[in-house]
Structure formats: C-alpha cells, structure tokens
N, CA, C and O atoms as a MOPAC input file, in Angstrom:
PM7 MOZYME 1SCF
protein

 N      0.85000 1    -1.17800 1     0.00000 1
 C      0.00000 1     0.00000 1     0.00000 1
 C      0.89800 1     1.24400 1     0.00000 1
 O      1.92000 1     1.29800 1     0.68300 1
 N      0.48700 1     2.22000 1    -0.77500 1
 C      1.22500 1     3.48100 1    -0.81600 1
 C      0.68900 1     4.43600 1     0.25700 1
 O     -0.37500 1     4.20500 1     0.83200 1
 N      1.43100 1     5.49300 1     0.51300 1
 C      0.96800 1     6.48100 1     1.48900 1
 C     -0.31800 1     7.16100 1     1.02100 1
 O     -1.23900 1     7.30500 1     1.82600 1
 N     -0.42800 1     7.59000 1    -0.25000 1
 C     -1.71100 1     8.15200 1    -0.68500 1
 C     -2.88100 1     7.16900 1    -0.53700 1
 O     -3.98800 1     7.57900 1    -0.18800 1
 N     -2.64600 1     5.89200 1    -0.79700 1
 C     -3.70400 1     4.88800 1    -0.61800 1
 C     -4.07500 1     4.74700 1     0.86100 1
 O     -5.25200 1     4.64200 1     1.20400 1
 N     -3.06600 1     4.74600 1     1.72700 1
 C     -3.30800 1     4.66300 1     3.17100 1
 C     -4.16000 1     5.84400 1     3.62900 1
 O     -5.15600 1     5.66300 1     4.33000 1
 N     -3.76800 1     7.04200 1     3.23400 1
 C     -4.50300 1     8.24400 1     3.63500 1
 C     -5.92500 1     8.24400 1     3.08900 1
 O     -6.85800 1     8.63600 1     3.78900 1
 N     -6.09700 1     7.80700 1     1.84800 1
 C     -7.42300 1     7.77100 1     1.22800 1
 C     -8.33600 1     6.74400 1     1.89400 1
 O     -9.55800 1     6.88100 1     1.84800 1
 N     -7.75300 1     5.71900 1     2.51200 1
 C     -8.54200 1     4.67600 1     3.16400 1
 C     -8.99400 1     5.07300 1     4.57300 1
 O     -9.81200 1     4.37700 1     5.17400 1
 N     -8.47800 1     6.16500 1     5.09500 1
 C     -8.87800 1     6.63200 1     6.42300 1
 C    -10.30300 1     7.16800 1     6.38400 1
 O    -10.79700 1     7.54300 1     5.32100 1
 N    -10.96900 1     7.20600 1     7.54800 1
 C    -12.28500 1     7.86300 1     7.57700 1
 C    -12.16800 1     9.29300 1     7.04500 1
 O    -11.16400 1     9.96700 1     7.27500 1
 N    -13.18000 1     9.74000 1     6.34800 1
 C    -13.14800 1    11.05100 1     5.68400 1
 C    -12.79900 1    12.18800 1     6.63000 1
 O    -12.10700 1    13.12800 1     6.23900 1
 N    -13.26900 1    12.11300 1     7.87500 1
 C    -13.00900 1    13.20400 1     8.81300 1
 C    -11.56400 1    13.22800 1     9.34200 1
 O    -11.18500 1    14.15500 1    10.05700 1
 N    -10.77100 1    12.22400 1     8.99800 1
 C     -9.36600 1    12.17000 1     9.43100 1
 C     -8.37300 1    12.45300 1     8.29600 1
 O     -7.20700 1    12.75300 1     8.55100 1
 N     -8.82600 1    12.36000 1     7.07300 1
 C     -7.91200 1    12.42000 1     5.92900 1
 C     -7.13500 1    13.72700 1     5.83900 1
 O     -5.91600 1    13.70000 1     5.67100 1
 N     -7.79600 1    14.84800 1     5.94600 1
 C     -7.12100 1    16.13600 1     5.78600 1
 C     -6.05900 1    16.34600 1     6.87100 1
 O     -4.93600 1    16.75200 1     6.57300 1
 N     -6.41500 1    16.07100 1     8.11700 1
 C     -5.46100 1    16.24200 1     9.21700 1
 C     -4.27300 1    15.30500 1     9.06200 1
 O     -3.12600 1    15.73900 1     9.17800 1
 N     -4.52600 1    14.03800 1     8.80400 1
 C     -3.41600 1    13.08200 1     8.68800 1
 C     -2.51800 1    13.41500 1     7.50800 1
 O     -1.30000 1    13.26300 1     7.59600 1
 N     -3.10300 1    13.86600 1     6.41100 1
 C     -2.30000 1    14.28700 1     5.26400 1
 C     -1.44300 1    15.50400 1     5.62800 1
 O     -0.26800 1    15.57000 1     5.26800 1
 N     -2.03100 1    16.45500 1     6.33400 1
 C     -1.28400 1    17.65500 1     6.74400 1
 C     -0.14900 1    17.31200 1     7.71000 1
 O      0.94400 1    17.87000 1     7.61600 1
 N     -0.41400 1    16.39400 1     8.63600 1
 C      0.63800 1    15.97600 1     9.56200 1
 C      1.75100 1    15.24900 1     8.82300 1
 O      2.93100 1    15.46000 1     9.10300 1
 N      1.37300 1    14.38600 1     7.87400 1
 C      2.36800 1    13.69000 1     7.04400 1
 C      3.25400 1    14.70500 1     6.32100 1
 O      4.48000 1    14.59000 1     6.33700 1
 N      2.62900 1    15.69200 1     5.69200 1
 C      3.39100 1    16.71500 1     4.96700 1
 C      4.29700 1    17.51200 1     5.91400 1
 O      5.41200 1    17.87200 1     5.53800 1
 N      3.83000 1    17.78900 1     7.12800 1
 C      4.64100 1    18.53100 1     8.10400 1
 C      5.86700 1    17.72800 1     8.52500 1
 O      6.94900 1    18.28800 1     8.69900 1
 N      5.70000 1    16.42100 1     8.69000 1
 C      6.84300 1    15.58200 1     9.07200 1
 C      7.87800 1    15.56100 1     7.95700 1
 O      9.06500 1    15.77900 1     8.20200 1
 N      7.43600 1    15.30100 1     6.74600 1
 C      8.35800 1    15.21600 1     5.60300 1
 C      9.06100 1    16.55700 1     5.36300 1
 O     10.25300 1    16.58700 1     5.06000 1
 N      8.33200 1    17.65000 1     5.49700 1
 C      8.90900 1    18.97600 1     5.24200 1
 C      9.89300 1    19.40700 1     6.32000 1
 O     10.83200 1    20.14900 1     6.03400 1
 N      9.69400 1    18.95500 1     7.55200 1
 C     10.50500 1    19.44600 1     8.65500 1
 C     11.58200 1    18.49200 1     9.13400 1
 O     12.38200 1    18.85000 1     9.99900 1
 N     11.61700 1    17.28800 1     8.59100 1
 C     12.71200 1    16.35700 1     8.89500 1
 C     13.10700 1    15.63600 1     7.61200 1
 O     12.66100 1    14.51800 1     7.35500 1
 N     13.95300 1    16.28800 1     6.80300 1
 C     14.31100 1    15.71000 1     5.51000 1
 C     15.17000 1    14.44900 1     5.60500 1
 O     15.41100 1    13.80400 1     4.58400 1
 N     15.63400 1    14.08400 1     6.78600 1
 C     16.44900 1    12.88000 1     6.93700 1
 C     15.62500 1    11.59700 1     6.95300 1
 O     16.18300 1    10.50700 1     6.82400 1
 N     14.31300 1    11.71000 1     7.11000 1
 C     13.49800 1    10.50300 1     7.21700 1
 C     12.96900 1    10.05100 1     5.86100 1
 O     12.73700 1    10.85800 1     4.96100 1
 N     12.78700 1     8.75500 1     5.74400 1
 C     12.10000 1     8.17000 1     4.59600 1
 C     10.81800 1     7.54200 1     5.13700 1
 O     10.77800 1     7.09000 1     6.28100 1
 N      9.78700 1     7.51600 1     4.32500 1
 C      8.50600 1     7.04000 1     4.83300 1
 C      7.93100 1     5.93900 1     3.95500 1
 O      8.14100 1     5.89700 1     2.74300 1
 N      7.20000 1     5.05400 1     4.61200 1
 C      6.50500 1     3.96200 1     3.94200 1
 C      5.43600 1     3.43600 1     4.89700 1
 O      5.39200 1     3.80800 1     6.06900 1
 N      4.58600 1     2.57300 1     4.37700 1
 C      3.56900 1     1.94200 1     5.21000 1
 C      4.16400 1     0.65200 1     5.76400 1
 O      4.62800 1    -0.20800 1     5.01500 1
 N      4.14300 1     0.53500 1     7.08400 1
 C      4.67700 1    -0.65400 1     7.74400 1
 C      3.80100 1    -0.99700 1     8.94800 1
 O      3.09300 1    -0.14100 1     9.47900 1
 N      3.85800 1    -2.24900 1     9.36700 1
 C      3.10500 1    -2.61700 1    10.57100 1
 C      3.88800 1    -2.26900 1    11.83600 1
 O      5.11200 1    -2.38400 1    11.88700 1
 N      3.14700 1    -1.84500 1    12.84400 1
 C      3.71500 1    -1.63300 1    14.17500 1
 C      2.57000 1    -1.82300 1    15.15600 1
 O      1.48000 1    -1.28700 1    14.95300 1
 N      2.80700 1    -2.57200 1    16.20500 1
 C      1.79500 1    -2.84400 1    17.22600 1
 C      0.50800 1    -3.40200 1    16.60700 1
 O     -0.59400 1    -3.07000 1    17.04600 1
 N      0.65600 1    -4.24400 1    15.59500 1
 C     -0.48000 1    -4.90800 1    14.97800 1
 C     -1.31300 1    -4.05800 1    14.03400 1
 O     -2.37800 1    -4.48900 1    13.59300 1
 N     -0.83900 1    -2.84500 1    13.71500 1
 C     -1.57700 1    -1.94200 1    12.82000 1
 C     -0.65200 1    -1.44100 1    11.71700 1
 O      0.55000 1    -1.27600 1    11.92600 1
 N     -1.22200 1    -1.20500 1    10.55500 1
 C     -0.48600 1    -0.53700 1     9.48900 1
 C     -0.44600 1     0.95200 1     9.80600 1
 O     -1.45400 1     1.52900 1    10.21400 1
 N      0.70600 1     1.57200 1     9.62100 1
 C      0.82200 1     3.00500 1     9.84200 1
 C      1.88800 1     3.57700 1     8.93000 1
 O      2.66000 1     2.83900 1     8.31800 1
 N      1.92500 1     4.89000 1     8.84400 1
 C      2.99700 1     5.53300 1     8.08900 1
 C      4.20700 1     5.57700 1     9.00700 1
 O      4.16900 1     6.19100 1    10.07300 1
 N      5.27000 1     4.92500 1     8.58700 1
 C      6.50100 1     4.84700 1     9.37000 1
 C      7.53000 1     5.77300 1     8.73600 1
 O      7.74300 1     5.74900 1     7.52300 1
 N      8.15800 1     6.58000 1     9.56200 1
 C      9.19600 1     7.51500 1     9.12700 1
 C     10.48900 1     7.04000 1     9.76500 1
 O     10.63900 1     7.06200 1    10.98700 1
 N     11.42300 1     6.60800 1     8.92300 1
 C     12.64900 1     6.01800 1     9.42900 1
 C     13.85800 1     6.88500 1     9.11300 1
 O     13.95300 1     7.52100 1     8.06400 1
 N     14.76800 1     6.87700 1    10.06500 1
 C     16.08000 1     7.49600 1     9.87100 1
 C     17.06700 1     6.33700 1     9.90500 1
 O     17.22400 1     5.67100 1    10.92800 1
 N     17.73200 1     6.10300 1     8.77300 1
 C     18.50500 1     4.87100 1     8.66800 1
 C     17.51200 1     3.72600 1     8.67400 1
 O     16.54300 1     3.73100 1     7.91500 1
 N     17.75200 1     2.75800 1     9.51900 1
 C     16.82600 1     1.62500 1     9.62200 1
 C     16.01700 1     1.67700 1    10.90400 1
 O     15.47000 1     0.66400 1    11.34000 1
 N     15.94000 1     2.85800 1    11.51100 1
 C     15.26100 1     3.01000 1    12.78900 1
 C     14.04000 1     3.90700 1    12.67200 1
 O     14.07600 1     4.94300 1    12.00800 1
 N     12.94900 1     3.49400 1    13.33000 1
 C     11.74200 1     4.29700 1    13.35400 1
 C     12.01900 1     5.57300 1    14.15700 1
 O     12.52200 1     5.52300 1    15.28000 1
 N     11.68100 1     6.70700 1    13.55600 1
 C     11.79800 1     7.98400 1    14.26000 1
 C     10.40800 1     8.52100 1    14.60500 1
 O     10.18300 1     9.02500 1    15.70500 1
 N      9.47700 1     8.40400 1    13.64700 1
 C      8.08800 1     8.82800 1    13.84900 1
 C      7.17700 1     7.79600 1    13.20400 1
 O      7.61500 1     7.00100 1    12.37200 1
 N      5.91600 1     7.81200 1    13.58900 1
 C      4.89200 1     7.02800 1    12.89800 1
 C      3.55900 1     7.74100 1    13.10200 1
 O      3.31200 1     8.34600 1    14.14500 1
 N      2.71600 1     7.65600 1    12.09300 1
 C      1.34900 1     8.18000 1    12.17400 1
 C      0.38700 1     7.00400 1    12.09100 1
 O      0.45600 1     6.19100 1    11.16900 1
 N     -0.50300 1     6.92700 1    13.06200 1
 C     -1.45200 1     5.82200 1    13.11000 1
 C     -2.86500 1     6.34600 1    13.27400 1
 O     -3.09000 1     7.42400 1    13.82300 1
 N     -3.81200 1     5.55900 1    12.78400 1
 C     -5.22800 1     5.84300 1    12.95100 1
 C     -5.89000 1     4.55700 1    13.42100 1
 O     -5.92500 1     3.56300 1    12.69500 1
 N     -6.40900 1     4.58500 1    14.63000 1
 C     -7.11800 1     3.43000 1    15.17700 1
 C     -8.56400 1     3.83500 1    15.44600 1
 O     -8.95100 1     4.97800 1    15.20600 1
 N     -9.33500 1     2.91700 1    15.93100 1
 C    -10.77300 1     3.13300 1    16.06900 1
 C    -11.14100 1     4.41900 1    16.81700 1
 O    -11.96900 1     5.19600 1    16.34100 1
 N    -10.53300 1     4.64500 1    17.97700 1
 C    -10.96300 1     5.75600 1    18.82000 1
 C    -10.12200 1     7.02600 1    18.71700 1
 O    -10.52700 1     8.07800 1    19.21200 1
 N     -8.94300 1     6.93700 1    18.07000 1
 C     -8.06500 1     8.11000 1    18.00800 1
 C     -6.98700 1     7.93500 1    16.93700 1
 O     -6.88600 1     6.89400 1    16.28800 1
 N     -6.20100 1     8.97600 1    16.78200 1
 C     -5.01500 1     8.94600 1    15.92700 1
 C     -3.81400 1     9.14900 1    16.83600 1
 O     -3.94800 1     9.64500 1    17.95400 1
 N     -2.62800 1     8.75900 1    16.34500 1
 C     -1.41700 1     8.88000 1    17.15400 1
 C     -0.24300 1     9.34300 1    16.31200 1
 O     -0.09600 1     8.96700 1    15.14900 1
 N      0.58300 1    10.16300 1    16.92600 1
 C      1.89400 1    10.49600 1    16.39200 1
 C      2.89800 1     9.85300 1    17.33500 1
 O      3.08200 1    10.31000 1    18.46300 1
 N      3.54400 1     8.79400 1    16.87300 1
 C      4.62300 1     8.16100 1    17.62800 1
 C      5.88900 1     8.95600 1    17.31100 1
 O      6.17800 1     9.24000 1    16.14900 1
 N      6.62800 1     9.30500 1    18.33900 1
 C      7.76500 1    10.22000 1    18.16200 1
 C      8.90400 1     9.79500 1    19.09100 1
 O      8.90300 1    10.12500 1    20.27700 1
 N      9.87700 1     9.05900 1    18.54000 1
 C     10.99600 1     8.58400 1    19.35800 1
 C     11.75500 1     9.71200 1    20.06000 1
 O     12.14800 1     9.53300 1    21.21300 1
 N     11.97600 1    10.84800 1    19.43100 1
 C     12.70600 1    11.89700 1    20.15400 1
 C     12.03200 1    12.36200 1    21.44600 1
 O     12.72900 1    12.73100 1    22.39100 1
 N     10.69200 1    12.35600 1    21.51600 1
 C     10.06800 1    12.76000 1    22.77900 1
 C     10.19800 1    11.66200 1    23.81900 1
 O     10.19100 1    11.93600 1    25.01900 1
 N     10.31600 1    10.42000 1    23.36800 1
 C     10.52700 1     9.30900 1    24.29800 1
 C     11.88000 1     9.44500 1    24.99100 1
 O     12.03400 1     9.07600 1    26.15500 1
 N     12.84400 1     9.97200 1    24.27000 1
 C     14.21500 1    10.04900 1    24.75800 1
 C     14.59100 1    11.42200 1    25.31100 1
 O     15.72600 1    11.61200 1    25.74800 1
 N     13.66400 1    12.38700 1    25.30400 1
 C     14.02300 1    13.73900 1    25.69500 1
 C     12.86300 1    14.39600 1    26.44100 1
 O     11.89900 1    14.85600 1    25.82800 1
 N     12.96700 1    14.43200 1    27.75400 1
 C     11.89000 1    15.00000 1    28.57800 1
 C     11.62700 1    16.46800 1    28.26500 1
 O     10.51400 1    16.95000 1    28.47400 1
 N     12.63100 1    17.18600 1    27.76800 1
 C     12.44500 1    18.61000 1    27.45400 1
 C     11.38200 1    18.80600 1    26.37200 1
 O     10.67100 1    19.81100 1    26.38800 1
 N     11.26300 1    17.87300 1    25.44200 1
 C     10.22600 1    17.98200 1    24.41100 1
 C      8.83900 1    17.86100 1    25.04900 1
 O      7.91800 1    18.58800 1    24.67400 1
 N      8.68700 1    16.94100 1    26.01200 1
 C      7.41200 1    16.83800 1    26.73300 1
 C      7.10400 1    18.15200 1    27.44100 1
 O      5.99000 1    18.66600 1    27.34800 1
 N      8.08100 1    18.68600 1    28.13900 1
 C      7.89400 1    19.92600 1    28.89700 1
 C      7.48400 1    21.08100 1    27.99900 1
 O      6.63000 1    21.88800 1    28.36600 1
 N      8.08700 1    21.16000 1    26.83000 1
 C      7.78500 1    22.26300 1    25.91100 1
 C      6.43000 1    22.09600 1    25.22300 1
 O      5.66300 1    23.05400 1    25.12900 1
 N      6.12900 1    20.87700 1    24.74000 1
 C      4.96200 1    20.71300 1    23.86500 1
 C      3.68300 1    20.28500 1    24.56700 1
 O      2.60700 1    20.46400 1    23.99700 1
 N      3.73800 1    19.73400 1    25.76200 1
 C      2.50900 1    19.36600 1    26.46300 1
 C      1.59300 1    20.57000 1    26.66400 1
 O      0.39300 1    20.46000 1    26.41200 1
 N      2.11800 1    21.73100 1    27.11500 1
 C      1.20400 1    22.88600 1    27.25700 1
 C      0.76200 1    23.47400 1    25.91500 1
 O     -0.27700 1    24.13100 1    25.84600 1
 N      1.53400 1    23.24800 1    24.85100 1
 C      1.16000 1    23.77300 1    23.53000 1
 C      0.08600 1    22.92300 1    22.85300 1
 O     -0.60600 1    23.38400 1    21.94600 1
 N     -0.04200 1    21.67700 1    23.30700 1
 C     -1.04300 1    20.75200 1    22.75900 1
 C     -1.89600 1    20.20700 1    23.91700 1
 O     -1.89700 1    19.00200 1    24.16900 1
 N     -2.61900 1    21.09000 1    24.62100 1
 C     -3.30400 1    20.67000 1    25.85100 1
 C     -4.43200 1    19.65900 1    25.64800 1
 O     -4.76900 1    18.93000 1    26.58100 1
 N     -5.01400 1    19.59900 1    24.47300 1
 C     -6.11100 1    18.65900 1    24.23900 1
 C     -5.62100 1    17.27700 1    23.82200 1
 O     -6.39000 1    16.31500 1    23.82800 1
 N     -4.34800 1    17.17700 1    23.46200 1
 C     -3.77700 1    15.88700 1    23.07900 1
 C     -3.33100 1    15.14000 1    24.32800 1
 O     -3.05400 1    15.74400 1    25.36500 1
 N     -3.26500 1    13.82300 1    24.21300 1
 C     -2.84300 1    12.99900 1    25.34300 1
 C     -1.41300 1    12.50500 1    25.09200 1
 O     -1.17700 1    11.69000 1    24.20100 1
 N     -0.47300 1    13.00700 1    25.88400 1
 C      0.92700 1    12.61200 1    25.75700 1
 C      1.17400 1    11.34000 1    26.55400 1
 O      0.71900 1    11.20100 1    27.68900 1
 N      1.89800 1    10.42400 1    25.94300 1
 C      2.41600 1     9.26200 1    26.63400 1
 C      3.93000 1     9.33000 1    26.53200 1
 O      4.46400 1    10.36700 1    26.13800 1
 N      4.63600 1     8.27000 1    26.87200 1
 C      6.10700 1     8.31900 1    26.83400 1
 C      6.63000 1     8.70700 1    25.45900 1
 O      7.43900 1     9.62700 1    25.33800 1
 N      6.17500 1     8.01600 1    24.42800 1
 C      6.71500 1     8.25400 1    23.09700 1
 C      5.66800 1     8.51900 1    22.04200 1
 O      5.96000 1     8.43300 1    20.84900 1
 N      4.45200 1     8.83900 1    22.45600 1
 C      3.43800 1     9.13800 1    21.45200 1
 C      2.46500 1    10.18800 1    21.96900 1
 O      2.35900 1    10.45600 1    23.16600 1
 N      1.77400 1    10.75900 1    21.01500 1
 C      0.75900 1    11.76400 1    21.29800 1
 C     -0.53100 1    11.27200 1    20.65200 1
 O     -0.57900 1    11.07400 1    19.43800 1
 N     -1.56700 1    11.07400 1    21.44500 1
 C     -2.86100 1    10.62800 1    20.92800 1
 C     -3.78900 1    11.82500 1    20.79800 1
 O     -3.75700 1    12.74600 1    21.61400 1
 N     -4.61500 1    11.79500 1    19.76000 1
 C     -5.50300 1    12.92200 1    19.48300 1
 C     -6.70600 1    12.44000 1    18.70500 1
 O     -6.67800 1    11.36900 1    18.09800 1
 N     -7.76700 1    13.23500 1    18.72400 1
 C     -8.99500 1    12.85200 1    18.02100 1
 C     -9.41300 1    13.81900 1    16.92100 1
 O    -10.26600 1    13.49500 1    16.09500 1
 N     -8.80400 1    15.02400 1    16.91000 1
 C     -9.22800 1    16.00200 1    15.90300 1
 C     -8.11100 1    16.99700 1    15.60200 1
 O     -7.07800 1    17.02200 1    16.27200 1
 N     -8.34400 1    17.80900 1    14.58400 1
 C     -7.38100 1    18.85900 1    14.21800 1
 C     -7.24300 1    19.88300 1    15.33500 1
 O     -6.18500 1    20.49500 1    15.48400 1
 N     -8.28900 1    20.07500 1    16.11500 1
 C     -8.21100 1    21.00900 1    17.24100 1
 C     -7.19300 1    20.53600 1    18.28000 1
 O     -6.56300 1    21.35300 1    18.95200 1
 N     -7.03300 1    19.22500 1    18.40900 1
 C     -6.07700 1    18.65900 1    19.36200 1
 C     -4.62800 1    18.80700 1    18.89000 1
 O     -3.71200 1    18.89600 1    19.70700 1
 N     -4.42700 1    18.83100 1    17.57300 1
 C     -3.08200 1    18.79500 1    16.98900 1
 C     -2.91200 1    19.85800 1    15.90800 1
 O     -2.84300 1    19.51200 1    14.72900 1
 N     -2.84200 1    21.14100 1    16.27000 1
 C     -2.61400 1    22.16900 1    15.25100 1
 C     -1.34100 1    21.86200 1    14.46200 1
 O     -0.27400 1    21.65000 1    15.03800 1
 N     -1.47200 1    21.84300 1    13.15900 1
 C     -0.36400 1    21.42900 1    12.29400 1
 C      0.86600 1    22.31300 1    12.49200 1
 O      1.98800 1    21.81000 1    12.44900 1
 N      0.68700 1    23.59900 1    12.70500 1
 C      1.84000 1    24.49300 1    12.89600 1
 C      2.65000 1    24.10500 1    14.13400 1
 O      3.87800 1    24.18400 1    14.12300 1
 N      1.97200 1    23.69300 1    15.18600 1
 C      2.68300 1    23.28500 1    16.40400 1
 C      3.37700 1    21.94200 1    16.17900 1
 O      4.50700 1    21.74600 1    16.62500 1
 N      2.71300 1    21.02600 1    15.49700 1
 C      3.34400 1    19.73700 1    15.19300 1
 C      4.55100 1    19.94900 1    14.28600 1
 O      5.57600 1    19.28900 1    14.46500 1
 N      4.45100 1    20.85200 1    13.32000 1
 C      5.59200 1    21.15200 1    12.44800 1
 C      6.76900 1    21.67900 1    13.27300 1
 O      7.91700 1    21.32200 1    13.00800 1
 N      6.49600 1    22.52000 1    14.26500 1
 C      7.56100 1    23.02400 1    15.13700 1
 C      8.16100 1    21.89700 1    15.97000 1
 O      9.37400 1    21.86100 1    16.17700 1
 N      7.32800 1    20.97900 1    16.45000 1
 C      7.82400 1    19.81800 1    17.19100 1
 C      8.76100 1    18.99100 1    16.32500 1
 O      9.84500 1    18.60900 1    16.76500 1
 N      8.34300 1    18.71600 1    15.09500 1
 C      9.17200 1    17.91000 1    14.19600 1
 C     10.47300 1    18.64900 1    13.87800 1
 O     11.53500 1    18.02800 1    13.83400 1
 N     10.40600 1    19.94900 1    13.65700 1
 C     11.62900 1    20.72900 1    13.40500 1
 C     12.57200 1    20.65700 1    14.60400 1
 O     13.78800 1    20.57700 1    14.42700 1
 N     12.03000 1    20.68400 1    15.81800 1
 C     12.86700 1    20.53400 1    17.01300 1
 C     13.44900 1    19.12800 1    17.11200 1
 O     14.58000 1    18.95600 1    17.56600 1
 N     12.68800 1    18.12600 1    16.69000 1
 C     13.13100 1    16.73200 1    16.77300 1
 C     14.09600 1    16.34600 1    15.65300 1
 O     14.88000 1    15.41000 1    15.80900 1
 N     14.04400 1    17.04900 1    14.54200 1
 C     14.84000 1    16.67100 1    13.36500 1
 C     16.33100 1    16.50400 1    13.65900 1
 O     16.93300 1    15.55800 1    13.15200 1
 N     16.95500 1    17.38100 1    14.45600 1
 C     18.38600 1    17.20100 1    14.72000 1
 C     18.73500 1    15.96300 1    15.55700 1
 O     19.89400 1    15.54800 1    15.59400 1
 N     17.74600 1    15.37900 1    16.22200 1
 C     18.01400 1    14.18800 1    17.03300 1
 C     18.36500 1    13.03900 1    16.08500 1
 O     17.56800 1    12.67200 1    15.22200 1
 N     19.55700 1    12.48000 1    16.25300 1
 C     20.04500 1    11.40400 1    15.40000 1
 C     19.69500 1    10.07100 1    16.06100 1
 O     20.43500 1     9.57800 1    16.91200 1
 N     18.58400 1     9.50600 1    15.66700 1
 C     18.10000 1     8.26000 1    16.27200 1
 C     19.08500 1     7.10900 1    16.06100 1
 O     19.37800 1     6.40700 1    17.02900 1
 N     19.61300 1     6.87100 1    14.85700 1
 C     20.56600 1     5.76100 1    14.70100 1
 C     21.77600 1     5.88600 1    15.62900 1
 O     22.16700 1     4.90800 1    16.26600 1
 N     22.36300 1     7.06400 1    15.71100 1
 C     23.53700 1     7.24300 1    16.56800 1
 C     23.17000 1     7.03800 1    18.03100 1
 O     23.91300 1     6.40800 1    18.78300 1
 N     22.02900 1     7.57000 1    18.42800 1
 C     21.58900 1     7.43700 1    19.81100 1
 C     21.38700 1     5.96100 1    20.19600 1
 O     21.81000 1     5.52500 1    21.26800 1
 N     20.74600 1     5.21600 1    19.31900 1
 C     20.47800 1     3.80300 1    19.61700 1
 C     21.75500 1     2.97000 1    19.52900 1
 O     21.94600 1     2.04900 1    20.32200 1
 N     22.61000 1     3.27700 1    18.59400 1
 C     23.87100 1     2.53000 1    18.50000 1
 C     24.73500 1     2.78300 1    19.72900 1
 O     25.35100 1     1.85100 1    20.24600 1
 N     24.79100 1     4.01200 1    20.20200 1
 C     25.55500 1     4.32800 1    21.40900 1
 C     24.96700 1     3.62600 1    22.62800 1
 O     25.69900 1     3.19900 1    23.52100 1
 N     23.66700 1     3.51300 1    22.65700 1
 C     23.00200 1     2.83400 1    23.76700 1
 C     23.35600 1     1.34800 1    23.80400 1
 O     23.50600 1     0.76700 1    24.87900 1
 N     23.48800 1     0.73600 1    22.62200 1
 C     23.84100 1    -0.68400 1    22.54700 1
 C     25.24700 1    -0.93000 1    23.09700 1
 O     25.51300 1    -1.99300 1    23.65700 1
 N     26.14800 1     0.04500 1    22.94200 1
 C     27.53400 1    -0.11400 1    23.36700 1
 C     27.70400 1    -0.04600 1    24.87900 1
 O     28.71900 1    -0.49900 1    25.40800 1
 N     26.72600 1     0.51300 1    25.57400 1
 C     26.84500 1     0.69000 1    27.03500 1
 C     26.49300 1    -0.56400 1    27.78900 1
 O     26.54200 1    -0.57900 1    29.01900 1

C-alpha cells in the first residue's frame, strides 16, 4: 500500500489532518524516509532514519497517534509541547488525538523541526555499546 492509498482509506473526517501531519513531518525532517509498515499490529505511516523508526502516524478506532521517538528520549520535548497541545494525550513516546483542534499542524511542524536534529541511529547505536 502506498501512502496516498493509506490516507485515502482513512475515515473522511481524518484524511485532511493526517495528510497535513504527514506533509509537516516530511517537510521538517528531511532525513526521514517514509513507507507503510506494521507496528503494534496496525499498518501506519513509518518515518525512518537509517533503519530506525523515528516517527509514525497511526489511525485506530478511537483516536489517531503520532509516535515520536525523540520525545521518548528527551523530557524537554514533553515539557515544551505538552502545554502547547493541551487537548492531546501525551504518553512516553506518542501523542494521541482525536481532531485537528487537538493537533494544530503548525505546532506539530515546530515539534518535528525541534526533533529533526536528534540522530536516532547514533543514539540507539551508542546505547547498545553501554
């Protein structure tokens, strides 16, 4: 399945937001490549740096999610973006949301721009050496 096919298969009320978030990720982190891959038993848009997942966009029955490895590894991102996205539900490494009101694209674009310099492959490889 291609990314346009994945987006087109989403419920109509989610398509515009998910497409906008996809475009924000690609525009603000040029180091990632994207494709449709399974994670946690669901197909989602996976954004990889090297061979490592950096972000993923998912749509499940009750909500949508932005999985974001840099926020999992950096508490400062939680501190900065939790008050900027008060309607979204932050977990360790993902942000769950139900509508565009929960996830303003401009704020998500700023989050991705802040996360872009985080080198996930180097971080994980260094972690393996310890």
